[in-house]
Steps between C-alpha positions, in 0.01 A plus 500: 500500500209416277329765292187574702416844365142560391425801282160670501411789270316752714477789255618588151879463504508432876590153628493365853765234553442279803800311634389250761737452792457455876871491576527855637332701774456803276347570160584719203260698286681659208377728221722521189409777255704421190618766256743504208835643606512845338712807571196733494322293768781368723516802732121519524483136605760554771326814626164321514635241744602784731189718464248217540633406843463858628124491547158393376144629510443303821847535654609854428870457577764234543466504878135396476595221260763383749246501782262287294782258426568469873130436566522213251757323721803667347441479126818578303467711187747541216447706184777496242589459135676196357630420153466167325651523154316778316219510755474766771285381788333708768472258790306531824564227755313441824626237743263416783414236759333180382130500585545170683661689787239776526149469635349753262304387196517852351879524522583411140228729368661787689838413348343509153335831586838646594685393187222605262463831684869576445494405131161626387414787738806723542494826689393778262494877514286689250451178306871417459786374716592708802759749377689513830532122513623487140768765554624326813520166322685654207769608745508153654533339158777740401693394811452134410622554145801702617588236760532220242862590449575425867474128429790484259460134409135530399566837338769344280262223390222751426734716295612196302140408424427859392787484252431148381132561430527863393193578289304205642237500773711288732748787542234716669541564872255317726446805723504765229694820437541829685474704181159350422336615824465869426226445243298260718222702663222368723264515202734311268576231755133454589399471134771240451384314812141485371621369166709217640206381711295475182740326264774321699512124538479420872610183671380459858660228711383350827683233697259283697145378474238751389131430548252555217331785684839670547570473127161661432582774752833571330328520160246751633777708663679572172299796380671619186381516142703286263566580137712327235787340690846578367704212358845428638755379248752225556851635563735492204800273558801505271845348502638737238781736595615748234771665706614468860413812699766625742410743778726649766384733776727676746349536846635571846535136600781296651397178326451444130184335368494287188176390335500287186165439329442217254216425260394140448203493262348217707151605616355349817260275306784343302591138582861614548419761765545269802840397364587871474405554865725210601781640285475828692507310831821319401654815353432742787181425690628321813799500740621195304482679166788550261507876548490487879768233530737642238449876500439554869657206685792389280614830349362737769391746233150579631336578832186343359399356164176342383299418190122517476236456235209736433216271399264722305768642269726192513824688556782441746710731713833440667587761760808536717657737749874546432805715551522749213825359362358146486255584220682338208603189697143448620356534152751250366411227749125556462540454125713187552242344732215573259698338218545193720122480537464513122755221444360278774793544738294426812425179686199287581562606860457865394169408337386311809575797728321740263194275483485467879520878536223562246278228646551642848390841368187347347417311818531821704194639321290326764684672786321834490174656385689757295696230316178315422340819373797589279523150355133500404504858371792414273300198383225736389739735321687221320200275441701219659287314754736214575523425871825491693529122478476510121770764480725297730457199274594718205817617678603143575470403132736768365816356344854633473462535123196726552693717746782536246250583227342770720842637601597550137213745463633731774632804311654810661298815429596769753800567727465748787777619729455729799843650546630724777573869468764699683361591841664563833535213742201496735267647240441173318187294540501256791426181308461155646757265356 
């Protein structure tokens, strides 16, 4: 996939990114409102995504918005928050039918009208957000936050990240905190909403061809005053570990969860980063990896085990589901396999399999509109505009010595163990194993 993204500045701090493709029968129009990840704002950002979809000046409730979406041939709307490093992003996504299949020259203008209506003209009551809507969405958000613990695997990873990055922005919850909601009134949330429209960087993405008159129409539809746009700092990446953190939680589970988190000190723009990604693939990123073959298949110590890398903070996690009494044995083999990576105890065949897996992942970018969007959005955030073919060439050039060099920088920082507590049989969580 060649890099065919064109960026047009349409207002102060607002960019329109056009990604030309005719491969799909639908289109995406995506607004990304980018904020620094802060504890005092995280819950407000999450609440905004819920309140904004409840109604607008033109469509007074969610049902009317849904009806309009149906009129537009089944437009699909998603409003959520995502985290990329130390950036908290309010994202509105509209997926809709390609104009080629609709005999209506005003269709795309109506789509633009809908998305800008939701973002810039929310339903107000006495000049602020509707109090009833806000209180209902607070309850919905509380349920979402409380339900995080139901997915024990993801919960264990989140808890590890909280401990590892304690005191840093990256430890902050994507969807906020229950205890922060009480002080968020309609007035406070509306004032915050007005502020972020004035000073947030915004990246708008569109997949497909956009005519000049449509670009002009989009520009005219964004009616918000812009002030000094906030600057977003590059995430701090460090490979220093003063002391290994050890965390154990006892929960009513019938399967233990281990998460090990490692710092690397290799930022994504470093020449060694691709070698680090391949090291993770060989170590625990595929069904042919050292951890899968030795911890799960050979020793039968884990129901699942995998390693992954978090790009923006350049750290690695290994997580596994185990029997409680297998904790020490599992840790021992994980450590042994990591040491083998650092001493070069892996084969050219291992490297070949890892490269094929990573190349396949890169090639899959072209398989969906959402993958294309995410690839190009990450390009904007990292200032890395290499196309897929260039990255594939880079993967193919990585040597064994580079993978060893990257592996040596993998340093254990945090160990998390979700242990079981004494509960009666039948009262334990029903976990998939």
